[in-house]
N, C-alpha and C positions, 0 to 999 in steps of 0.2 A: 258473330259468325252466322251466316245463313246456311244451316245444316242441310236444308233441302237442295240448295244449289250445289253444295259439295257432293251430296249423294247422287244427284243427277249427273254431275261431272264424272264421278266414279263409275256409274253405270255405263256411260258413253265410252270411257276408256276401256272398261272390261269387254264391251262389245267389239271395239276395234282390235283389242288384243286377241280375242278368240277368233275373230275373222282372219287376222293375220296368221294364226296358228293353223286354221283350215287350209289356207294357201300354202303354208309351209309343208303340211302333211301331203298335199297334192304334189308338190315339187319333189319331196322325198320319194314318193311312189313312182313318179315319172322317171326320175333318175335311175331308180333300181330296176324297174321293169323294161325301160327303153334302152338304157345305156350300161346296165350292170354296175352302176356307181352307188355304193352304199354309204349313206351318211350316218354317223353316230355322234352323240353328244357326250364328250368325255367318257368314251367307251360304252355308253348306254345306248342300246339299240333303239332306233326310231321307227323302223318298219312295223306296221300294224299297231301303232300306238294311237290313242285317242287324244282329244284336245287337252283334257285335264292332265293326262300323263306327260304330254309335251311341256306344258306350263310348269308342272312340278319338277321336271328334269332341268328346266332353265333356272328355276329357283335354287336347286341343288348346285348347279354349275356356278351360279353367282357366289354362293357361300364358299364353294371349293376354292375359287381363284381370288376371292376377296374383292371382286368387282362385279357390278350388275351385268348379266348377260341377257339382253333383251331379245324377245321373239322377233321384234322388228329388225334387229341387226342380223339375226339368223336368216330371215327371209331375204335380206339384201345379199348376204353372202351366198345363199343357196341359189338365187337367181343368177349370180355371176358364174357359179359352177355349172349351172344348166346351159349357159350360153357358150361355155368353153368346149372345145373338142378334146375330150379326154378318153383314155382307154379305161377298161374296167378297173375300178379302184374302190378303196375303203378310206373315207376321209372323215376326220374328226372336226365337225363344224364348230364345236365348242372351243377347241384349241385355235382354230382359224379366227373365230370372232374375237377371242381374247387377244390374240396377236394383232388383229386389226385395230383394236382399241389402243394398243401400245404404240403402234407404228403408223396410224392413219395420217400423220403429218407428212409422211414420206410418199404418200400415194394420192393421186387426184381423185380416185374413186375405188369402189370395191372390186371392180373388174381388174383394174391395174394391180391391186394387191393380190388377188387370187391367182392371176396369170403368173405373177412372179413366184409366189409360194409353191405353185404346182408345176413349175416349169420342167421339173425332172420327170414328170409323169409320162411324157411322150417318149422317153428313152427306154421305158420298160418293155420287155419282150412279151409277146402274146403267150397265153397259156393254153394247154390242151386239156379239155375236160377229162375227168377220171371216173370210171365206173367204181361204185362202192357196193360191197356186200356186207350186211350185218349178220355175223354168225352168232345167233342167240337173240332173243327179243325180250329181255328182262327190263329192270328199271332203267339202266343206262342205255340199253339198246333202243328202247322206245323213245327216250328223250333225245338221243342222237338222231333217230328217225324224224322226230318232230322238227328239230332244228334244220336238218338237211332239206326236208320237204318245204318248210316254211320259207327258207332262204335260197331256194333253187334259182329263182329269178329266170334268166334265160338259159340256165344250165351250163354256164361257162366254167364252173369249178368242179365240185363233187356231185355225182349223179347217183342217187340211191337206186339200184337196179333190182336187188333181191334181199330177202331175209331167209336165213337157214334155221329151221327148227327140227326137233325130233318128233316122231309119231306121224300118224296119217294127217293129211290135209283135206278135209271135206268141208261142206258148207258150214256146219256147226263150228268147226275150228276157226274158219275164216271169220265168221261173225264174232267170235270171242276175241280173236286177235284185233279185229277192227274196233271193237268196243273198248278194249284196253288202251288202244292208241288214241281214240277220240276222247275218252274220259279219264281223268287222273285225280285221285283224291287229294293230292298235295298241290299239283301244278295247274289244276283246273282243266277246262275243255281245250281241245286242240283247235287252233284258229285256222281251220281249213275243213276240207271234206274227206271222208273216208268211206269208200264203198267196196263191195266184194265182187270178184269175177270168178265164180265157181268153176266155169269151164276151163279157165287157164290157171287155176289155183293161184290167184293173185289178189292183192289189195290195190284198189285204184285210189291213190292219195293225191288230192288236188288235181284230179284228172290224169295222173301219170301212173303207169303200171309198175307195181313193185311185186315181183314174183315171190311166192312163199314156197321154198324148197324144203322137202323133207329128206333128212339124211342122218344116218347113225354115226358116220365118220367122214372127215373132210375128203379123204381120198376117193370117195364114191361119187363125187359131184363133178359134172361137166358143165361149167358155167357158160361155155360157148353155145350150148344148146338154146340158151336164152338170149343170145346176142351180146353176152357179157365177155369182154376181153381185157386182159392186162389189168385186172381189178385189184383194188385194195380191200383186203378182208379185215374187217374190224371184229375181233373176237371178244365178245362180252359175256361168254358163258362161265368163265372161271374154271373150266375143266382142263384147259391146257395152259400151263404156267412156265414151262421151260423151253429152251431153244429146240430140243429134239421133238417135243410134242407139237409145238407151234409150226415146225417145219412141215408137218403133215398137210397143212393148208396149201403149201406151195406145190404139192403133188396134184392138186385139183387143176383140171384143164381150164385155163382162163384166169387163174390167180397169179398175181405178180408180187404183191407186198402184203405183209401182215402187221396189224396193230392190235396189241393186247390192252384191254382196259382194266389192268390190274398190275401190281408189281410182277416183274418177270425175272427168271433166272437164266443167266447166260446170254441175255440180250440187253441192248442199251435201254436203261430206264430214263425216260425223258420227262422233264418238267418244261413245257414249252415256254419260251421267253428266257429260260436260264441256260440250258445246255444243248438245245437241239442242233445248233450249228456245228457241234463237235462230231456229229455223225451224219455222213452224207447219204442220201437216198440212192445215189449212184452206186454206192459200195455196199450198202446194208439193206437186207430184205425184211428183217423182222425187228419190230420196235415194241417197247412197252411205254404206256402213258403213266406208269407208277400208280400211286393211290390218290384218293381225294385229299387226304390229310397232307401227304407229301407235296401236292400241288398247292395247298394252302399256305404252308409254312416256308417252303424253299424260297419263293421270291422275296419274302420279307427278311428271311435270314441273309440272303445275298445282299440286300440293301444295307442291313446293319453291319455285316462283315466287311463290306467294301468301305463303309463310312467310319465305323468305330472299332472294328475288330472284335471277335468273340473269343473269350477264353474258354468257357464251357457253359452249359446250360441244361435246363430240364424242360421237356415238353409234356404238357398234360392236355389231353383232348376231352372235351365234353361233347360226346358224339351221339347223334340220333341213333335210335335202334335200327338194326338192319335185318334182312330176311333170314340170316343164319341163326337168329335168336328164336326162342320159342314164344308163341303167343300166350300160352299158359304153361305152368310148371310141368316139365316133362323131361325125359331122358335127353342128354346132349353130351357130346364128347368133351365139351368144356363145362366144368362144374357150374359156374355162375351163369353162363349163357343159357342154361336150362331153365332158369327162372323167368317168370312172365315179363316180357319186355315192356309192356304198357303199364306195369305197376311198380317197377323197381329201377333204381340206379344200380348199374352192374359194372364192377371193376373188371377190366380185361386188359390184355396186352395190345400194344400197337408197335408195328415195325417202322413207323414213320421216322422216328428219331435216327435210326441207323440208315434208313433209305435215303435221307437227305444227302449223305456222303456220296451216293452214286451219282448225284447231279452236281454236288459241290464237294469234291474230295477234301477240301480244307476242314470240313466238319467231321472227318473220321475220328471217332472216339470222343467227340466233344459233347454229345447230347445223350442224356437218358430220357426215357419216355414211358408214359403209361396212358391208359384211356379209361373213361367212365362212360358207359352207354346209358342214356337217359330216356325217359318216356315221351319223346317227341318223334314223329315219323321222318322229319327232315329238318336240316338247319343245325349246324354244329359250331363249336367254338374251340380254338386252339389257344392255349395260354403258354407263352414263351417266357421263361424266367432265365435271363441271360446275364452273365458277368462279362462286361466289355473291357477292352484294353484302354480305350481313350475315355477320359472323364467327360461326362455329358450332362445335360439337363432336359427337362420335359420339352421345352420349346425347340431345342435342337433336334431331339428325336422326332418330333412331329414335323419339323421342317425337312428332315431327311426323307421320311416316308411320303410327304406331300410332293417333294421333288421327283421321286421315283414314280409316283402315280400320275404325274403331269407330263413327264418327258423321259425318253430313253427306251430301253428294250423291254421294260416291265409294265408299261402303261396298260396293257390288256389284263395283266395279272393282279395288280394291286389297285383296289378301290379305296379311296380315302374318305372315311365317314366323319362328318361333322355333327351328326345327330347325337344329342345327349340323352335320348330315350331309346336307343337301339336295342331290340330284342330279337330272338332267333327267328320269329315269323317274318320280321321285316326284311330279312336278307334272302328269303326264298324267291327264286327267279333271277338272282343276280348272275350275270355272265362272267364276272370276275371270280377266280378261284380263291381270292383272299380279300376280305373287307377289313381294313385296318380301323379299329375303333379308337380314334384319336382322343376321345374324352375319357377313356378307361386306362390309359397308359400310366404306369407308376415308375418313377426314377428315384433311387435311394438318395439320401442326403449327401453321400460322398461321390455321387455321380458315376458309380462303377457297376451298379446293378439296375437292370432294366426289365420291367415286366410288361409284355405286349399282349393284347387281346385281339385275336384274329378270327373273325366270323367267316363261315363258308357254307354255301349251299352244297352239301356233299354229293348231291345228284346233279343239279343243273349247272353249277359252276364247273364241276369236274367234266361234265359232258362237253362244255364249250372248250375246255382244254384238249379233250380228245379230238374235237373237230379242228382246232388250230393245228395240232400235231399232224392230223390226217392231211390237211392242206399242204403242210411242209413236205411230208413224205410223197404226196402225189404231185408235188411241184406245181401247184395251182394257186400259190399265193399271189394276190394282186398287188398293184402299187398301193401303198398306204401312206397316209399323212396323219401322224399323231403328235 
């Protein structure tokens, strides 16, 4: 064998592959900014990705479906989408490419295939953009702001218009707010620009004005003074948790709907993908996005319940520490949470086991739960120990979760991992609220007990669930093909 010739051939192929990837990135950008068409690859975002990211995602996609997914195929499909006249949409090019491989004998070319698969897109109704106000600007608030501003595109869906905080808003405060938005110790730098407008008490994010409004209570605010009307208020303060308190937002002039980024009392607790369709935005004004852990486990529990039936089970969460714990040992209203978060594993309670039944009533009384806070700032793990009704095995359980991750209502919620070295830092930045670790699953010899390991980015994955629910409430969901 002439190793030099082989090496030269490999170099040439890699150059062609990377060149095709650059072309693909350009098409993805043009589709997004010119036509408001967002391409994803098995739910993984493609906007603002570099060449290596795109190639890595294609490698994952091939492992996921068990067939090679080539960047050259993706370019071919993306070009066909670009040449079609489509409304604003979100399209999974991974699924399209996979299906094209399966059905290419039925079509003369990629254009014929894409035209047929997306034929229903033209039947979708146009959406009216919705103003959004973030009430609070903590961990979740800033991540939601990042995502809303990064993916504003032509502004056809959610438009972040203001952030409400307490205390005075002067130059120093604006600079600190801008700094916290631009830099994040966990999630890295913001992929955009953030400047301040002291005169108008605003941040200029990616060239767009976002007002910083100071208020001690929701009733004091007149959003219409800022040109904001019929707005969705996303409350991420944690100060208002029940229907009566959250209703105070609706007393604000210019506010129309409220979304709480925590479990709520007396309001619908929604895990998007599971139960949002049971509550119409036409009839309900206040919603809760439940908790990060509830969003992680509920989609997987639904898949297992629908396929195998669940008799009962236990949830144990290995959760990153949070801001309500102490940095060093100090007084706290919860004994163990008073101990230094960065140095200790801390047993505490979680309401996620009971909260599941709010989205899936069939689980009422079936789950016990507990939590252990551990010394990592982000990235958590839920362990589900379930007794199931139908006898099963490891291959069957993995096939069930792969099916739900590939098609149906939960494709945005469940990511199927084939990585046999997955650790908590690997899942930071995942937009899915539940990453199913297929290599960690345990099934008992009698096939009646199943132990599932579900990773989740308790900040970023949850923030995406908040945005998905916000789009549903605001009625700005585009045509999707998953």
